[in-house]
N, CA, C and O atoms as a CHARMM CRD file, in Angstrom:
* protein
*
  228
    1    1 MET  N    105.06300  87.57900  93.04700 PROA 1      0.00000
    2    1 MET  CA   106.23400  88.44600  93.52100 PROA 1      0.00000
    3    1 MET  C    107.63400  87.93800  92.34100 PROA 1      0.00000
    4    1 MET  O    108.33300  88.71300  91.68800 PROA 1      0.00000
    5    2 ALA  N    107.71500  86.43300  92.36300 PROA 2      0.00000
    6    2 ALA  CA   108.88700  86.24800  91.44900 PROA 2      0.00000
    7    2 ALA  C    108.50600  86.44200  90.23000 PROA 2      0.00000
    8    2 ALA  O    109.33700  87.01200  89.52300 PROA 2      0.00000
    9    3 ARG  N    107.31700  86.09500  89.64900 PROA 3      0.00000
   10    3 ARG  CA   107.22700  86.60400  88.48600 PROA 3      0.00000
   11    3 ARG  C    107.51700  88.18100  88.03000 PROA 3      0.00000
   12    3 ARG  O    108.01800  88.52700  86.96000 PROA 3      0.00000
   13    4 ALA  N    107.02900  89.13500  89.22200 PROA 4      0.00000
   14    4 ALA  CA   107.24000  90.48900  88.89800 PROA 4      0.00000
   15    4 ALA  C    108.82900  90.57100  88.72400 PROA 4      0.00000
   16    4 ALA  O    109.27000  91.05100  87.67900 PROA 4      0.00000
   17    5 LYS  N    109.73800  90.09500  89.76200 PROA 5      0.00000
   18    5 LYS  CA   111.13800  90.33200  89.56900 PROA 5      0.00000
   19    5 LYS  C    111.88200  89.82900  88.19900 PROA 5      0.00000
   20    5 LYS  O    112.87300  90.38600  87.72800 PROA 5      0.00000
   21    6 ARG  N    111.27200  88.74800  87.67300 PROA 6      0.00000
   22    6 ARG  CA   111.53700  88.17100  86.62200 PROA 6      0.00000
   23    6 ARG  C    111.46900  88.95800  85.24900 PROA 6      0.00000
   24    6 ARG  O    112.27500  88.89100  84.32100 PROA 6      0.00000
   25    7 THR  N    110.06900  89.88400  85.35700 PROA 7      0.00000
   26    7 THR  CA   109.99500  90.69700  84.55300 PROA 7      0.00000
   27    7 THR  C    110.07700  92.04800  84.70500 PROA 7      0.00000
   28    7 THR  O    109.87700  92.84100  83.78600 PROA 7      0.00000
   29    8 ARG  N    110.42000  92.40800  86.04600 PROA 8      0.00000
   30    8 ARG  CA   110.89800  93.81900  86.31100 PROA 8      0.00000
   31    8 ARG  C    109.79500  94.56600  86.37400 PROA 8      0.00000
   32    8 ARG  O    109.77800  95.78900  86.24000 PROA 8      0.00000
   33    9 GLU  N    108.79700  93.82200  86.59000 PROA 9      0.00000
   34    9 GLU  CA   107.52000  94.65900  87.34400 PROA 9      0.00000
   35    9 GLU  C    107.39600  95.00300  88.41200 PROA 9      0.00000
   36    9 GLU  O    107.85100  94.20600  89.23300 PROA 9      0.00000
   37   10 THR  N    106.80100  96.20700  88.95100 PROA 10     0.00000
   38   10 THR  CA   106.48200  96.73300  90.18100 PROA 10     0.00000
   39   10 THR  C    105.75200  95.83400  90.92600 PROA 10     0.00000
   40   10 THR  O    105.10600  95.04500  90.23800 PROA 10     0.00000
   41   11 TYR  N    105.63500  95.68400  92.34800 PROA 11     0.00000
   42   11 TYR  CA   104.80800  94.57400  92.91800 PROA 11     0.00000
   43   11 TYR  C    104.14700  95.77900  94.18100 PROA 11     0.00000
   44   11 TYR  O    104.81700  96.22200  95.11300 PROA 11     0.00000
   45   12 PHE  N    102.51500  96.16500  93.85900 PROA 12     0.00000
   46   12 PHE  CA   102.45300  97.07100  95.21400 PROA 12     0.00000
   47   12 PHE  C    101.27200  96.30800  95.59700 PROA 12     0.00000
   48   12 PHE  O    100.36900  96.00800  94.81600 PROA 12     0.00000
   49   13 PRO  N    101.31700  96.01700  96.79400 PROA 13     0.00000
   50   13 PRO  CA    99.91700  95.16600  97.29300 PROA 13     0.00000
   51   13 PRO  C     98.86400  96.14400  98.17300 PROA 13     0.00000
   52   13 PRO  O     99.12600  97.05600  98.95800 PROA 13     0.00000
   53   14 ALA  N     97.67800  95.64100  97.77200 PROA 14     0.00000
   54   14 ALA  CA    96.45100  96.79200  97.89800 PROA 14     0.00000
   55   14 ALA  C     97.01200  97.14400  99.63400 PROA 14     0.00000
   56   14 ALA  O     97.75300  96.37400 100.24600 PROA 14     0.00000
   57   15 PRO  N     96.49900  98.39000 100.18200 PROA 15     0.00000
   58   15 PRO  CA    96.63700  98.86500 101.53900 PROA 15     0.00000
   59   15 PRO  C     95.43800  97.77400 102.19800 PROA 15     0.00000
   60   15 PRO  O     94.51500  97.18800 101.63100 PROA 15     0.00000
   61   16 LEU  N     95.87900  97.77600 103.64400 PROA 16     0.00000
   62   16 LEU  CA    94.84400  97.30000 104.36300 PROA 16     0.00000
   63   16 LEU  C     93.24200  98.11200 104.49300 PROA 16     0.00000
   64   16 LEU  O     93.36600  99.31000 104.23700 PROA 16     0.00000
   65   17 PRO  N     91.92600  97.74500 104.80100 PROA 17     0.00000
   66   17 PRO  CA    91.23900  98.22900 104.71300 PROA 17     0.00000
   67   17 PRO  C     90.95200  99.08900 105.96500 PROA 17     0.00000
   68   17 PRO  O     90.96700  98.53600 107.06500 PROA 17     0.00000
   69   18 ILE  N     90.65300 100.61400 105.84400 PROA 18     0.00000
   70   18 ILE  CA    90.33800 101.29300 106.75100 PROA 18     0.00000
   71   18 ILE  C     89.88700 100.84000 108.09700 PROA 18     0.00000
   72   18 ILE  O     90.25700 101.44200 109.10500 PROA 18     0.00000
   73   19 GLN  N     89.22400  99.96500 108.14400 PROA 19     0.00000
   74   19 GLN  CA    88.79500  99.48200 109.53600 PROA 19     0.00000
   75   19 GLN  C     89.66400  98.58800 110.00300 PROA 19     0.00000
   76   19 GLN  O     89.71800  98.55700 111.23300 PROA 19     0.00000
   77   20 GLN  N     90.34300  97.87100 109.45000 PROA 20     0.00000
   78   20 GLN  CA    91.61200  97.01600 110.05900 PROA 20     0.00000
   79   20 GLN  C     93.19800  97.81300 110.43400 PROA 20     0.00000
   80   20 GLN  O     94.14100  97.40400 111.11200 PROA 20     0.00000
   81   21 GLN  N     93.00300  99.10200 109.67300 PROA 21     0.00000
   82   21 GLN  CA    93.97600  99.93200 110.03400 PROA 21     0.00000
   83   21 GLN  C     93.59600 100.33300 111.66000 PROA 21     0.00000
   84   21 GLN  O     94.32800 100.04100 112.60600 PROA 21     0.00000
   85   22 GLN  N     92.54600 100.92200 111.75700 PROA 22     0.00000
   86   22 GLN  CA    91.82900 100.99600 113.10800 PROA 22     0.00000
   87   22 GLN  C     91.86900 100.50300 114.16900 PROA 22     0.00000
   88   22 GLN  O     91.84800 100.97600 115.30500 PROA 22     0.00000
   89   23 GLU  N     91.94000  99.36000 113.72100 PROA 23     0.00000
   90   23 GLU  CA    92.24600  98.04100 114.79300 PROA 23     0.00000
   91   23 GLU  C     93.25400  97.86000 115.35400 PROA 23     0.00000
   92   23 GLU  O     93.51400  97.57300 116.52300 PROA 23     0.00000
   93   24 ILE  N     94.00400  98.08100 114.25800 PROA 24     0.00000
   94   24 ILE  CA    95.74900  97.83400 114.51200 PROA 24     0.00000
   95   24 ILE  C     96.17600  99.42700 115.25600 PROA 24     0.00000
   96   24 ILE  O     97.17000  99.35800 115.97900 PROA 24     0.00000
   97   25 PHE  N     95.72800 100.38800 115.17700 PROA 25     0.00000
   98   25 PHE  CA    96.02600 101.63700 116.19800 PROA 25     0.00000
   99   25 PHE  C     95.15900 101.21800 117.62200 PROA 25     0.00000
  100   25 PHE  O     95.59100 101.43000 118.75500 PROA 25     0.00000
  101   26 GLU  N     93.99900 100.65400 117.34800 PROA 26     0.00000
  102   26 GLU  CA    93.43100 101.00000 118.84900 PROA 26     0.00000
  103   26 GLU  C     94.05300  99.71700 119.80200 PROA 26     0.00000
  104   26 GLU  O     94.06400  99.77800 121.03100 PROA 26     0.00000
  105   27 LEU  N     94.54400  98.60700 119.06300 PROA 27     0.00000
  106   27 LEU  CA    95.31700  97.52800 119.95400 PROA 27     0.00000
  107   27 LEU  C     96.99600  98.04100 120.48900 PROA 27     0.00000
  108   27 LEU  O     97.66000  97.64800 121.44800 PROA 27     0.00000
  109   28 GLN  N     97.27700  98.96100 119.53200 PROA 28     0.00000
  110   28 GLN  CA    98.19900  99.54900 119.84700 PROA 28     0.00000
  111   28 GLN  C     98.32800 100.49400 121.30800 PROA 28     0.00000
  112   28 GLN  O     99.12400 100.54800 122.24500 PROA 28     0.00000
  113   29 LYS  N     97.28300 101.07100 120.98200 PROA 29     0.00000
  114   29 LYS  CA    97.03200 102.28700 122.28800 PROA 29     0.00000
  115   29 LYS  C     96.96100 101.40100 123.83900 PROA 29     0.00000
  116   29 LYS  O     97.48700 101.64100 124.92500 PROA 29     0.00000
  117   30 GLN  N     96.10300 100.34500 123.39600 PROA 30     0.00000
  118   30 GLN  CA    95.60600  99.60500 124.71200 PROA 30     0.00000
  119   30 GLN  C     97.12900  98.54100 125.11400 PROA 30     0.00000
  120   30 GLN  O     96.99800  97.73400 126.03400 PROA 30     0.00000
  121   31 GLY  N     98.43100  98.61800 124.40700 PROA 31     0.00000
  122   31 GLY  CA    99.53100  98.19500 124.68300 PROA 31     0.00000
  123   31 GLY  C     99.95500  96.62900 124.07600 PROA 31     0.00000
  124   31 GLY  O    100.91400  95.94900 124.44000 PROA 31     0.00000
  125   32 PHE  N     98.98600  96.30800 123.09700 PROA 32     0.00000
  126   32 PHE  CA    99.44800  94.96700 122.57800 PROA 32     0.00000
  127   32 PHE  C    100.60700  95.23200 121.79300 PROA 32     0.00000
  128   32 PHE  O    100.83500  96.18900 121.05400 PROA 32     0.00000
  129   33 SER  N    101.46800  94.00200 122.13300 PROA 33     0.00000
  130   33 SER  CA   102.72500  94.11300 121.03800 PROA 33     0.00000
  131   33 SER  C    102.48400  93.91300 119.69000 PROA 33     0.00000
  132   33 SER  O    101.54100  93.22700 119.29600 PROA 33     0.00000
  133   34 MET  N    103.37900  94.54000 118.85900 PROA 34     0.00000
  134   34 MET  CA   103.10700  94.22100 117.23300 PROA 34     0.00000
  135   34 MET  C    103.08400  92.61400 116.90500 PROA 34     0.00000
  136   34 MET  O    102.14200  92.16100 116.25500 PROA 34     0.00000
  137   35 ASN  N    103.75100  92.07500 117.19800 PROA 35     0.00000
  138   35 ASN  CA   103.82900  90.75500 117.31000 PROA 35     0.00000
  139   35 ASN  C    102.38400  90.06700 117.37200 PROA 35     0.00000
  140   35 ASN  O    101.79800  89.56900 116.41000 PROA 35     0.00000
  141   36 LYS  N    101.94100  90.13300 118.64700 PROA 36     0.00000
  142   36 LYS  CA   100.61400  89.67500 118.88800 PROA 36     0.00000
  143   36 LYS  C     99.72300  90.40100 117.78600 PROA 36     0.00000
  144   36 LYS  O     99.22800  89.52700 117.07500 PROA 36     0.00000
  145   37 ILE  N     99.33900  91.65500 117.38600 PROA 37     0.00000
  146   37 ILE  CA    98.64700  92.15800 116.87300 PROA 37     0.00000
  147   37 ILE  C     98.75600  91.61700 115.52200 PROA 37     0.00000
  148   37 ILE  O     97.74100  91.21900 114.95100 PROA 37     0.00000
  149   38 SER  N    100.02300  91.56300 114.90300 PROA 38     0.00000
  150   38 SER  CA    99.70800  90.94800 113.55300 PROA 38     0.00000
  151   38 SER  C     99.33300  89.42000 113.62900 PROA 38     0.00000
  152   38 SER  O     98.59200  89.09600 112.70000 PROA 38     0.00000
  153   39 LYS  N     99.62300  88.48100 114.42100 PROA 39     0.00000
  154   39 LYS  CA    98.91700  87.37400 114.78200 PROA 39     0.00000
  155   39 LYS  C     97.58800  87.40900 114.67900 PROA 39     0.00000
  156   39 LYS  O     96.97900  86.82100 113.78600 PROA 39     0.00000
  157   40 ARG  N     96.97400  88.18600 115.69700 PROA 40     0.00000
  158   40 ARG  CA    95.42400  88.53800 115.92900 PROA 40     0.00000
  159   40 ARG  C     94.94000  88.74500 114.82900 PROA 40     0.00000
  160   40 ARG  O     93.83100  88.23200 114.68300 PROA 40     0.00000
  161   41 LEU  N     95.46400  89.49200 113.68700 PROA 41     0.00000
  162   41 LEU  CA    94.62700  90.29200 112.79800 PROA 41     0.00000
  163   41 LEU  C     95.24300  89.31600 111.28700 PROA 41     0.00000
  164   41 LEU  O     94.83400  89.59300 110.16000 PROA 41     0.00000
  165   42 GLY  N     96.01100  88.46100 111.48800 PROA 42     0.00000
  166   42 GLY  CA    96.50700  87.51700 110.65500 PROA 42     0.00000
  167   42 GLY  C     97.00700  88.21700 109.26900 PROA 42     0.00000
  168   42 GLY  O     96.77500  87.81500 108.12900 PROA 42     0.00000
  169   43 ILE  N     97.80800  89.45300 109.68700 PROA 43     0.00000
  170   43 ILE  CA    98.60800  90.04000 108.64300 PROA 43     0.00000
  171   43 ILE  C    100.25000  89.81600 109.02500 PROA 43     0.00000
  172   43 ILE  O    100.68200  89.45300 110.11900 PROA 43     0.00000
  173   44 ALA  N    100.94600  90.09900 107.95300 PROA 44     0.00000
  174   44 ALA  CA   102.48700  90.09600 108.21800 PROA 44     0.00000
  175   44 ALA  C    103.13800  90.98600 109.51300 PROA 44     0.00000
  176   44 ALA  O    102.53600  91.86300 110.13200 PROA 44     0.00000
  177   45 TYR  N    104.15500  90.64900 109.69000 PROA 45     0.00000
  178   45 TYR  CA   104.67800  91.58100 110.88600 PROA 45     0.00000
  179   45 TYR  C    104.89400  92.72300 110.10300 PROA 45     0.00000
  180   45 TYR  O    104.30800  93.77200 110.37200 PROA 45     0.00000
  181   46 GLY  N    105.93400  92.59900 108.84800 PROA 46     0.00000
  182   46 GLY  CA   106.37800  93.74500 108.32300 PROA 46     0.00000
  183   46 GLY  C    105.20500  94.83000 107.91100 PROA 46     0.00000
  184   46 GLY  O    105.48600  96.02800 107.94200 PROA 46     0.00000
  185   47 THR  N    104.13700  94.47400 107.59800 PROA 47     0.00000
  186   47 THR  CA   103.03800  95.12000 107.37200 PROA 47     0.00000
  187   47 THR  C    102.90600  95.64400 108.65300 PROA 47     0.00000
  188   47 THR  O    103.11200  96.84100 108.85100 PROA 47     0.00000
  189   48 MET  N    102.63300  94.99800 109.41000 PROA 48     0.00000
  190   48 MET  CA   102.41700  95.53300 110.82800 PROA 48     0.00000
  191   48 MET  C    103.08800  96.84000 111.48600 PROA 48     0.00000
  192   48 MET  O    102.66900  97.81500 112.11000 PROA 48     0.00000
  193   49 TYR  N    104.37100  96.36300 111.02400 PROA 49     0.00000
  194   49 TYR  CA   105.19800  97.60800 111.24900 PROA 49     0.00000
  195   49 TYR  C    105.13200  98.65400 110.55600 PROA 49     0.00000
  196   49 TYR  O    105.54600  99.69500 111.06500 PROA 49     0.00000
  197   50 ASN  N    104.63800  98.66800 109.31600 PROA 50     0.00000
  198   50 ASN  CA   104.66800  99.84900 108.56300 PROA 50     0.00000
  199   50 ASN  C    103.62500 100.85300 109.11400 PROA 50     0.00000
  200   50 ASN  O    103.81100 101.99800 109.52500 PROA 50     0.00000
  201   51 TYR  N    102.44800 100.11600 109.01600 PROA 51     0.00000
  202   51 TYR  CA   100.96800 100.95000 109.76500 PROA 51     0.00000
  203   51 TYR  C    101.48900 101.57300 111.10900 PROA 51     0.00000
  204   51 TYR  O    101.25500 102.74400 111.40900 PROA 51     0.00000
  205   52 VAL  N    102.17300 100.75800 111.85800 PROA 52     0.00000
  206   52 VAL  CA   102.51300 101.53800 113.22300 PROA 52     0.00000
  207   52 VAL  C    103.50500 102.95900 113.21900 PROA 52     0.00000
  208   52 VAL  O    103.50900 103.98400 113.90200 PROA 52     0.00000
  209   53 GLY  N    104.28100 102.48400 112.15200 PROA 53     0.00000
  210   53 GLY  CA   105.13100 103.57600 111.68700 PROA 53     0.00000
  211   53 GLY  C    104.60900 104.73500 111.13900 PROA 53     0.00000
  212   53 GLY  O    105.13700 105.84700 111.15600 PROA 53     0.00000
  213   54 LYS  N    103.33100 104.35800 110.55400 PROA 54     0.00000
  214   54 LYS  CA   102.34400 105.75200 110.30600 PROA 54     0.00000
  215   54 LYS  C    101.92000 106.19300 111.45800 PROA 54     0.00000
  216   54 LYS  O    101.94800 107.42200 111.52000 PROA 54     0.00000
  217   55 LEU  N    101.56500 105.70300 112.33100 PROA 55     0.00000
  218   55 LEU  CA   100.96200 106.36800 113.41000 PROA 55     0.00000
  219   55 LEU  C    101.68300 107.01800 113.99900 PROA 55     0.00000
  220   55 LEU  O    101.31800 107.98100 114.67300 PROA 55     0.00000
  221   56 LYS  N    103.11800 106.55400 113.85100 PROA 56     0.00000
  222   56 LYS  CA   103.85900 107.57900 115.12400 PROA 56     0.00000
  223   56 LYS  C    104.42200 108.74200 114.57300 PROA 56     0.00000
  224   56 LYS  O    105.06700 109.47600 115.32100 PROA 56     0.00000
  225   57 THR  N    104.25100 109.09900 113.10500 PROA 57     0.00000
  226   57 THR  CA   104.51800 110.41500 112.18400 PROA 57     0.00000
  227   57 THR  C    103.09300 111.20900 112.22600 PROA 57     0.00000
  228   57 THR  O    102.95800 112.26900 111.61500 PROA 57     0.00000
């Protein structure tokens, strides 16, 4: 990321696998908090927040 900023490149991480996205949505439906889901799946809270935002739209 730092190298990308120095060279003014854009950085777009790969999307989560579909299976992991479905697991996020299922855990959200079961009432798990975003913090617990992110820790359980080993992903960043910000990533979790973005995918839950997609669920609401």
